[in-house]
C-alpha positions in Angstrom: 77.7 28.7 106.9 75.1 29.5 105.0 75.4 33.1 104.8 79.4 32.7 102.9 77.8 30.5 100.4 75.2 33.0 100.0 77.5 36.1 99.8 79.9 34.7 97.6 76.6 33.9 94.9 76.5 37.7 95.2 78.0 41.0 93.7 79.3 44.3 95.2 77.7 47.1 94.4 78.5 50.9 95.1 76.6 53.3 96.1 77.0 57.5 95.6 79.0 58.9 98.2 76.8 61.7 99.8 77.5 64.2 102.5 79.8 67.1 100.8 79.2 70.8 101.8 81.0 74.1 101.0 81.4 76.9 103.2 79.3 80.1 102.4 79.9 83.2 104.2 76.8 85.6 105.2 75.6 86.9 101.4 75.9 83.7 99.9 73.5 82.2 103.0 71.5 85.2 101.9 71.5 84.0 98.9 70.9 80.5 99.2 67.4 81.8 101.5 65.7 83.8 99.1 66.7 81.3 96.1 65.8 78.3 97.9 62.9 79.8 99.6 61.3 80.5 96.1 62.4 77.4 94.7 62.5 78.4 91.0 66.2 79.0 90.6 65.9 82.0 87.7 63.5 84.0 89.7 65.3 83.2 92.7 67.8 84.8 91.2 65.8 87.7 90.2 64.9 88.7 93.4 68.4 88.0 95.1 69.4 90.0 92.6 66.6 93.0 93.4 67.5 92.8 96.8 70.7 93.4 96.0 70.3 96.6 94.2 67.9 97.8 97.2 70.5 97.9 99.3 72.3 100.0 97.5 69.6 102.5 95.8 70.3 104.7 98.2 73.7 105.4 97.9 73.4 105.1 94.2 70.2 108.2 95.1 72.6 109.7 96.9 75.7 110.1 94.4 73.2 111.2 91.5 72.5 114.1 93.8 75.4 115.3 94.5 76.6 114.6 90.7 73.4 116.9 90.0 74.8 119.1 92.8 78.2 119.5 91.4 76.8 120.0 88.0 75.6 123.3 88.9 78.6 124.3 90.3 80.3 123.9 87.2 77.6 125.2 85.7 78.6 128.6 88.2 81.7 128.3 87.3 81.3 127.5 83.4 83.0 131.4 82.5 85.9 131.2 84.4 86.6 127.3 82.8 86.3 129.2 79.7 89.0 131.8 80.2 90.9 129.4 81.5 90.5 126.9 78.6 91.6 129.6 76.1 94.6 130.9 78.5 95.6 127.6 79.3 94.8 125.4 76.0 98.7 125.3 75.7 99.2 123.9 79.0 97.6 121.0 80.1 98.8 120.5 84.2 98.7 124.3 85.0 94.9 124.1 83.1 93.9 121.3 85.9 95.7 123.2 88.4 94.2 126.0 88.0 90.7 123.9 87.7 91.0 122.7 90.7 91.9 126.0 92.8 88.3 127.3 91.1 86.9 124.2 91.7 88.0 124.4 95.0 87.4 128.3 96.2 83.8 127.5 94.5 83.2 124.1 96.8 83.3 121.6 93.8 84.5 118.6 95.2 84.7 114.6 93.6 84.8 113.0 96.2 81.2 114.0 97.5 79.7 112.7 94.3 82.5 109.9 94.0 82.6 108.3 97.7 78.5 106.5 97.8 79.8 105.7 94.3 82.7 104.0 95.4 80.7 102.5 98.8 78.5 101.2 96.5 81.0 99.3 94.3 82.6 97.9 97.4 79.0 96.0 97.9 79.4 95.0 94.1 82.4 92.9 94.8 81.3 91.5 98.5 78.0 90.5 96.5 79.6 89.0 93.1 82.0 87.5 95.5 79.0 85.8 97.6 77.0 85.0 94.3 80.2 82.9 92.6 80.3 81.4 96.2 76.7 80.3 96.1 77.0 79.2 92.2 79.5 77.0 93.0 77.4 75.1 96.2 74.5 74.9 94.5 75.6 72.8 91.8 77.1 70.5 94.6 73.8 70.3 95.5 72.6 69.2 92.3 74.9 66.8 92.2 74.6 65.6 95.8 71.0 65.1 95.1 71.6 63.4 91.8 73.3 60.8 94.3 70.9 60.4 96.8 68.2 59.8 94.2 70.5 57.5 92.7 71.2 55.2 96.3 67.3 56.0 97.3 66.4 54.2 94.4 68.7 50.9 94.7 68.6 50.7 99.1 64.5 50.9 98.3 64.8 46.5 97.3 66.9 46.7 99.9 65.9 46.7 104.4 67.0 48.8 106.1 68.6 47.3 110.0 69.7 48.4 113.3 73.2 48.6 113.8 74.1 45.9 116.0 77.3 45.6 117.7 79.9 42.8 120.1 80.9 44.3 123.4 84.0 46.6 123.4 85.3 47.7 125.9 85.5 51.4 127.3 81.9 51.5 124.9 78.8 52.3 126.7 75.8 50.3 125.6 73.0 51.3 123.4 70.4 48.3 123.8 72.7 47.3 120.1 75.5 45.6 122.4 74.8 41.9 121.9 77.2 38.7 121.6 77.2 37.4 118.1 78.1 32.9 117.1 78.8 31.7 114.1 76.0 30.8 111.9 73.9 32.7 114.0 70.4 34.1 112.5 67.2 35.7 113.6 64.0 37.5 112.5 63.1 41.1 113.6 60.7 43.9 112.0 60.6 42.2 108.1 65.2 42.0 108.6 66.9 38.5 108.5 69.9 38.3 110.2 72.5 36.5 109.8 76.4 35.8 111.7 79.6 34.3 110.0 83.1 34.9 110.3 86.3 34.9 108.6 90.1 34.3 109.7 92.4 37.5 109.9 96.0 38.1 111.1 94.3 39.4 113.9 91.8 36.5 114.8 88.5 35.6 114.3 86.4 38.7 112.4 82.6 38.7 112.8 80.2 39.7 110.2 76.3 40.4 110.4 74.2 40.3 106.9 71.0 42.6 106.6 69.3 40.9 104.3 65.1 42.0 103.6 62.7 38.9 104.9 60.4 40.5 101.5 62.1 37.9 98.5 61.2 40.4 96.0 63.7 42.7 97.6 67.2 41.6 96.4 69.9 44.2 98.3 71.2 43.2 101.6 74.6 44.8 103.0 76.8 43.1 105.7 79.6 44.5 108.0 82.2 43.7 110.5 80.5 44.0 114.3 84.2 44.1 116.4 84.7 48.1 114.1 82.2 51.0 113.6 79.7 49.7 111.2 80.9 50.4 107.4 77.7 48.8 105.1 79.0 47.6 102.1 76.0 46.5 100.1 75.6 43.0 97.6 72.6 42.1 95.3 71.4 38.2 95.5 71.5 36.9 91.9 68.9 34.8 91.9 66.6 37.1 93.7 67.1 39.5 91.5 66.0 37.0 88.9 63.4 35.9 90.7 61.5 38.8 91.4 58.9 41.4 89.8 61.5 43.6 88.8 63.2 41.8 86.9 60.3 39.8 84.8 58.1 43.6 84.3 60.4 45.7 83.5 63.6 43.9 81.8 62.1 42.6 77.8 61.9 39.2 77.4 65.0 38.6 75.2 67.1 40.3 77.4 65.6 38.2 79.9 66.3 34.9 78.1 69.9 35.8 77.0 70.5 37.4 81.1 68.7 33.6 82.3 71.0 31.5 79.8 74.5 33.1 81.1 76.8 32.1 84.9 78.9 33.1 86.7 80.7 36.7 86.3 78.9 37.8 83.1 75.6 36.9 84.3 76.1 39.4 87.6 77.8 42.0 85.5 74.6 42.2 83.8 72.9 42.1 86.7 74.9 44.7 88.3 74.4 46.8 85.4 70.0 46.5 85.9 70.5 47.6 89.7 72.7 50.1 88.6 70.5 51.4 86.1 67.9 51.7 88.3 69.9 54.5 90.5 71.1 56.6 87.0 67.4 56.6 86.4 65.8 58.0 89.7 69.1 60.3 89.2 67.9 61.4 85.6 64.1 62.3 86.7 65.6 64.9 89.7 66.9 66.5 86.8 64.4 66.5 84.6 62.1 67.5 86.9 63.5 69.6 89.9 67.3 70.2 88.4 69.1 73.4 87.4 66.9 74.6 84.2 65.5 77.7 83.8 63.4 78.4 80.5 65.8 77.6 78.0 69.1 77.2 79.6 69.7 74.0 80.6 72.4 74.0 83.6 72.0 77.9 84.8 74.7 76.8 86.8 76.9 76.7 82.8 76.9 79.6 80.7 74.4 80.2 78.0 76.2 79.1 75.5 75.9 76.6 73.1 79.0 74.7 73.1 78.8 74.0 77.0 76.0 71.1 77.5 73.5 70.7 80.9 75.6 67.7 82.5 79.3 69.0 82.2 81.9 66.0 82.2 84.2 64.8 84.7 87.1 67.2 84.3 84.0 70.4 83.6 82.1 69.8 86.8 85.8 68.9 89.3 87.2 72.0 87.9 84.3 74.4 88.7 84.1 72.1 91.8 87.7 72.3 93.5 87.1 71.5 97.1 84.7 70.4 99.4 84.1 69.4 103.4 83.4 66.3 104.3 81.1 64.6 106.8 83.6 64.7 108.6 84.8 67.8 109.0 88.6 67.4 106.9 88.9 69.4 103.5 89.8 67.4 100.5 89.5 67.9 96.3 86.4 66.6 95.1 88.7 64.6 92.3 89.8 62.7 95.4 86.4 62.2 96.0 83.8 61.5 92.9 85.7 59.1 90.8 85.2 59.2 87.6 83.9 55.7 86.9 81.1 56.9 90.0 80.5 59.7 87.6 79.5 58.3 84.5 77.2 56.0 86.6 74.8 58.3 88.0 74.6 60.0 84.8 74.4 56.8 82.8 70.6 57.9 81.9 71.2 61.4 81.2 73.3 61.2 77.4 71.4 63.7 75.6 72.2 65.7 78.3 75.9 65.5 78.3 75.8 66.8 74.7 72.6 69.1 74.2 73.3 73.0 74.3 73.3 74.5 77.2 72.3 77.9 75.8 72.3 80.0 72.3 73.7 83.3 73.8 70.9 85.0 74.1 71.2 86.1 77.8 75.4 87.3 76.8 73.1 88.7 73.7 70.7 90.8 76.6 73.7 91.6 79.0 75.6 93.0 76.6 73.5 94.8 74.9 71.4 96.9 77.5 74.4 97.6 79.3 75.4 99.6 76.1 72.0 101.4 76.3 73.0 101.9 80.3 76.5 103.7 79.4 74.7 105.6 76.8 72.5 107.2 79.5 74.8 108.0 81.3 76.5 109.7 79.4 74.2 112.0 78.3 73.3 112.4 82.4 76.9 113.1 82.5 78.2 115.1 79.6 77.3 118.6 80.9 79.8 117.4 84.4 82.7 115.8 81.5 82.6 119.2 79.8 85.0 121.1 81.6 86.9 118.7 84.0 89.6 118.7 81.3 91.1 120.8 78.4 90.8 118.5 75.9 87.6 117.2 77.0 89.1 114.0 77.9 86.3 113.7 80.6 84.0 112.7 77.7 86.3 111.2 75.9 86.2 108.9 79.0 83.1 108.2 78.8 83.0 106.8 75.3 86.0 105.0 76.5 83.4 103.7 79.0 80.8 102.8 76.9 83.0 100.1 74.7 84.8 98.9 77.9 81.9 98.2 80.3 80.3 95.8 77.2 83.2 94.0 77.0 83.7 93.6 80.9 79.9 92.2 81.1 80.0 90.0 77.7 83.2 88.6 78.6 81.9 87.1 82.1 78.9 86.4 80.5 81.4 83.9 78.4 82.8 82.2 81.3 80.5 82.9 84.4 77.6 80.7 85.0 74.6 82.3 83.1 72.5 82.4 86.5 75.4 84.8 86.5 74.3 86.5 83.2 70.7 86.4 84.8 72.3 88.8 87.5 73.7 91.3 85.2 70.1 91.9 83.0 68.6 92.2 85.9 71.1 94.9 87.3 71.3 96.4 84.1 67.4 97.2 84.0 67.2 98.2 87.5 70.2 100.8 86.3 68.7 102.2 83.6 65.8 102.9 85.3 66.5 104.1 88.5 68.9 106.7 86.0 66.2 108.0 84.2 63.4 108.2 87.2 66.3 110.0 89.3 67.2 111.9 86.5 63.8 113.8 86.2 63.1 113.7 89.5 66.9 115.2 90.9 65.8 117.1 87.8 63.0 118.7 88.8 63.9 119.5 91.9 66.7 121.8 91.0 65.0 123.3 88.3 62.3 124.7 91.0 65.7 125.7 92.7 67.5 126.9 89.9 63.7 129.1 89.2 63.6 130.3 92.9 67.2 131.5 93.3 66.7 133.4 89.7 63.5 135.0 91.2 65.5 136.0 94.3 68.1 137.7 91.8 66.1 139.2 89.0 62.9 140.7 91.8 65.0 142.8 93.9 63.8 146.0 95.0 65.5 148.9 97.0 64.4 150.5 100.0 63.0 153.3 98.9 60.3 151.4 97.0 59.1 148.8 99.5 56.3 151.1 100.1 55.5 151.7 96.2 51.8 150.1 95.5 50.6 149.7 98.9 46.7 151.0 99.0 46.6 154.4 100.8 43.5 156.1 103.0 40.4 155.7 100.5 41.9 152.7 98.7 44.0 154.6 96.3 47.6 153.9 95.9 50.5 155.6 97.1 52.4 157.1 95.0 56.2 157.0 95.9 57.7 159.6 98.0 60.6 161.8 95.1 61.1 162.8 92.5 61.3 160.6 88.9 64.9 160.9 89.3 64.1 158.8 92.8 64.9 161.8 95.3 63.6 160.7 98.3 63.7 164.3 99.6 61.4 166.3 96.8 58.1 165.3 96.9 55.1 166.0 94.9 55.1 169.9 96.8 58.4 170.0 94.7 57.0 169.4 91.6 54.5 172.3 91.9 56.7 174.9 92.9 58.9 174.4 89.6 56.0 174.6 87.7 54.7 178.1 89.1 58.2 179.3 88.2 
């Protein structure tokens, strides 16, 4: 019964539960491949944004080309629109009706210009939803990896044994099935296996305890042989106090204090040191490979001073609502992660739980760049908006958008993560560059077309002038046939007769 007495002297330690996931759609998977492939979160978000903008770029350019083409049509209708504005200055309804009739007559269509923009908007909305899903997924992954690091640090002081089991009817033997006797002990590959029994309402149950042979390792586990193996881990207090880890990492005064304690009080102090092993490993991962970027402590939370790189329990479980369990079922994250376990996980990240996650820099940039983008858009569409409404509401709409769009961007920047703020900033920069370049290139193309059309309209010749200026015999230019009034029937001879008279 040696195994049972040793177990009674041990203290159970809880490990972090892992293996939880969140389903991602195609776009979310695409974001994951890019961001995880690059390895640097902020840079991965930038590349992901550029790829999305590249996908929507053809629609954007076509929409701008269509808008410029429709603007030229509106310019050709300018005189007629001026007349309509004067005629129906006090009748907006009739003006709009007459304007639509005039636009239809001249081939003007807002649908042709707006359809590509609508397609681009739909793509961006889908991208936004995929991006949000990935942000939730990435935040869960940060927690998952921290939990794995926590467990690995503690399990490093234990042993990984084979999962033996007792024979059961209907279960095929895979080489690990065997019969056991109470008190049986054997050693295999540096691991000591011990069998103990426990009386229950359903009879006697066999338990297998797995202990490292190395005396420096103070962690062991056991599980019931008659059921599916669920490991329960324990700390051996005597081994811990005799280990080099205790002697080298715990201060001398504390070592003496712990050694002088007995019972539950001593075991609790020992357990806190073992748990600190895991917390230190989790903190190390967060500091070296966590979701920080530039001055942002955690890109999955806003760039604000009142949020923190390490969220509290309610904030974390509020962002991650439900998860897929390892068995394929779905459950609330609050049911999966208990507050006490979360506090153990972040025990060595106290500074990050109080520090500012950011300083509003990304928010200011996203709003400022949207203002610049809207100003450029207003200037580009100024002529097109001029005659769309009798009272200039088209231009007024642009001014309203100049205020509304930055406010919307600012709201998203405050509510969403810093990662999404990076997305908005890069998106605005690309939009500004595309607008300026497309205006320059498309303007040059249409300017050439207008010049060619102007030359064609003002350089027309009458049929009788087709041979004027051509060289005749002897290299002399031929005069036009006909008199100065353009009469083709009278020529040079006719003029000579007039002089004789």
